[in-house]
NUVEXMI-906427 format. One record per residue (C-alpha): x, y, z; residue in three letters. Coordinates in steps of 0.02 Angstrom, whole numbers, padded with zeros to 5 digits, always signed. Layout:
BEGIN
XYZala...
//
This chain:
BEGIN
+07890+06974+04418unk+07905+06946+04589unk+07792+06799+04649unk+07887+06725+04797unk+07993+06779+04954unk+08126+06654+05027unk+08214+06684+05192unk+08367+06612+05276unk+08332+06569+05469unk+08472+06603+05578unk+08531+06792+05567unk+08381+06833+05475unk+08215+06778+05549unk+08287+06751+05722unk+08373+06927+05731unk+08410+07036+05586unk+08593+07031+05519unk+08643+06956+05680unk+08751+06796+05648unk+08753+06676+05789unk+08943+06677+05823unk+08922+06865+05860unk+08771+06840+05969unk+08858+06703+06065unk+09012+06830+06087unk+08895+06959+06148unk+08822+06844+06277unk+08978+06793+06350unk+09047+06957+06355unk+08887+07009+06450unk+08913+06867+06582unk+09082+06946+06613unk+09193+06836+06495unk+09292+06910+06367unk+09339+06800+06231unk+09474+06820+06085unk+09362+06811+05927unk+09462+06670+05836unk+09453+06572+05993unk+09271+06580+06008unk+09254+06552+05805unk+09343+06376+05829unk+09225+06339+05984unk+09081+06393+05878unk+09131+06289+05732unk+09158+06136+05844unk+08995+06146+05921unk+08897+06169+05739unk+09008+06028+05671unk+08948+05907+05815unk+08772+05968+05785unk+08772+05923+05612unk+08836+05753+05654unk+08719+05712+05800unk+08545+05641+05748unk+08471+05684+05920unk+08486+05872+05881unk+08351+05855+05750unk+08209+05821+05896unk+08271+05981+05994unk+08178+06151+06002unk+08251+06324+06028unk+08312+06305+06213unk+08371+06138+06203unk+08461+06171+06040unk+08549+06331+06117unk+08594+06233+06267unk+08682+06098+06166unk+08769+06223+06057unk+08832+06320+06224unk+08894+06145+06296unk+08996+06101+06150unk+09074+06261+06136unk+09119+06277+06329unk+09185+06099+06305unk+09313+06159+06168unk+09353+06300+06269unk+09388+06200+06418unk+09260+06287+06524unk+09157+06206+06655unk+09039+06334+06724unk+08846+06286+06736unk+08807+06467+06787unk+08898+06541+06638unk+08808+06406+06520unk+08641+06466+06585unk+08659+06640+06575unk+08728+06625+06398unk+08585+06517+06333unk+08459+06622+06418unk+08517+06784+06337unk+08526+06714+06165unk+08361+06624+06172unk+08278+06781+06219unk+08359+06885+06072unk+08286+06746+05961unk+08119+06765+06036unk+08131+06945+06007unk+08176+06919+05824unk+08044+06804+05800unk+07913+06935+05856unk+07976+07063+05731unk+07974+06925+05584unk+07807+06863+05620unk+07746+07038+05581unk+07837+07068+05422unk+07795+06895+05350unk+07607+06907+05415unk+07591+07059+05296unk+07703+06994+05150unk+07604+06827+05139unk+07436+06930+05073unk+07560+06957+04909unk+07682+06822+04886unk+07707+06651+04925unk+07834+06629+05062unk+07976+06510+05112unk+08146+06471+05212unk+08309+06403+05154unk+08431+06377+05283unk+08573+06255+05334unk+08505+06168+05497unk+08509+06020+05590unk+08345+05937+05532unk+08239+06028+05676unk+08215+06186+05578unk+08021+06161+05548unk+08007+06126+05752unk+08092+06299+05783unk+07976+06393+05651unk+07827+06305+05732unk+07892+06361+05896unk+07903+06549+05837unk+07729+06532+05749unk+07811+06571+05586unk+07768+06392+05508unk+07584+06433+05456unk+07657+06588+05353unk+07756+06482+05249unk+07736+06381+05097unk+07905+06284+05096unk+08033+06242+05227unk+08206+06184+05156unk+08322+06117+05289unk+08477+06058+05237unk+08498+05927+05371unk+08332+05835+05281unk+08376+05869+05101unk+08567+05830+05097unk+08615+05995+05022unk+08693+06152+05101unk+08698+06325+05054unk+08785+06416+04948unk+08757+06263+04833unk+08636+06327+04697unk+08538+06168+04702unk+08459+06205+04886unk+08383+06364+04817unk+08336+06278+04656unk+08245+06159+04755unk+08153+06283+04868unk+08077+06381+04697unk+08013+06230+04630unk+07921+06179+04792unk+07838+06362+04788unk+07800+06332+04605unk+07877+06475+04531unk+08028+06526+04423unk+08199+06577+04502unk+08183+06757+04432unk+08007+06762+04515unk+08084+06742+04684unk+08185+06861+04807unk+08297+06783+04936unk+08334+06884+05098unk+08482+06827+05189unk+08627+06907+05302unk+08778+06796+05247unk+08855+06860+05094unk+08938+06710+05036unk+08804+06574+05083unk+08664+06662+05054unk+08676+06806+04918unk+08811+06696+04815unk+08710+06549+04809unk+08545+06630+04783unk+08611+06732+04646unk+08696+06588+04555unk+08527+06493+04556unk+08442+06639+04474unk+08348+06721+04624unk+08348+06905+04652unk+08436+06939+04805unk+08415+07051+04967unk+08575+07066+05078unk+08530+07093+05271unk+08672+07197+05319unk+08604+07286+05484unk+08681+07447+05534unk+08854+07398+05485unk+08822+07414+05297unk+08988+07331+05251unk+09071+07337+05092unk+09003+07225+04954unk+09133+07117+04873unk+09019+07068+04716unk+08894+07215+04689unk+08819+07120+04547unk+08754+06982+04656unk+08651+07104+04756unk+08492+07166+04706unk+08451+07276+04864unk+08517+07299+05040unk+08426+07296+05197unk+08468+07377+05367unk+08326+07276+05450unk+08193+07150+05393unk+08049+07285+05404unk+08141+07381+05261unk+08092+07237+05145unk+07913+07300+05136unk+07962+07467+05054unk+08094+07401+04949unk+07971+07268+04863unk+07872+07411+04825unk+08004+07491+04720unk+08046+07319+04643unk+07875+07313+04556unk+07728+07422+04538unk+07585+07413+04650unk+07466+07340+04522unk+07571+07201+04480unk+07597+07139+04662unk+07399+07149+04681unk+07380+07027+04538unk+07467+06888+04651unk+07386+06945+04806unk+07329+06788+04920unk+07156+06767+04986unk+07160+06796+05174unk
//
């Protein structure tokens, strides 16, 4: 009995199965800088923690947020190269905007059958980015950890989302790319889960936590049809 579909944001709605760390690594590589993975991961984690601690980040749009993240990364790496920072930022923003375009089409079609929402660990500016992406009008609930004070994989953040959507946990499907933060947490909260794995299709450490796997977001539409009958889905069709 599926009534709602919830999504992660980063690596899901802004680029299917494309974690920000991996995308930043690709942008540095395309700019001619090959960084050891663990070194970049430390810089990425440092930038993320800086963003969580800095209240000014809650007012940033996409480009300004990425610029902030890249600046903090390069600070940790001991780099001072304005041209490199600008190139990495521009490439990351373009990739995010392309992800937005794909997601908008999928969510536009899904919203005629389900209530939709987003649950993400973010900096208090998630709604601003969703407005910029023109995804916000398609959503009934936006749960930003920076505003709510609870983070994935805590089941409480998923429970909050389904309450705001007005459905039971078992009536909601959560879509995300992180097994640890998205799938484990949503499963523990009683939601059904769709693991967005991309082309890599990695092994699953706990198969019982995954209801379906997705290679891309567009696969969700055909998979949902298999999760329930067309007649049942039609009973929850929303007016256009």
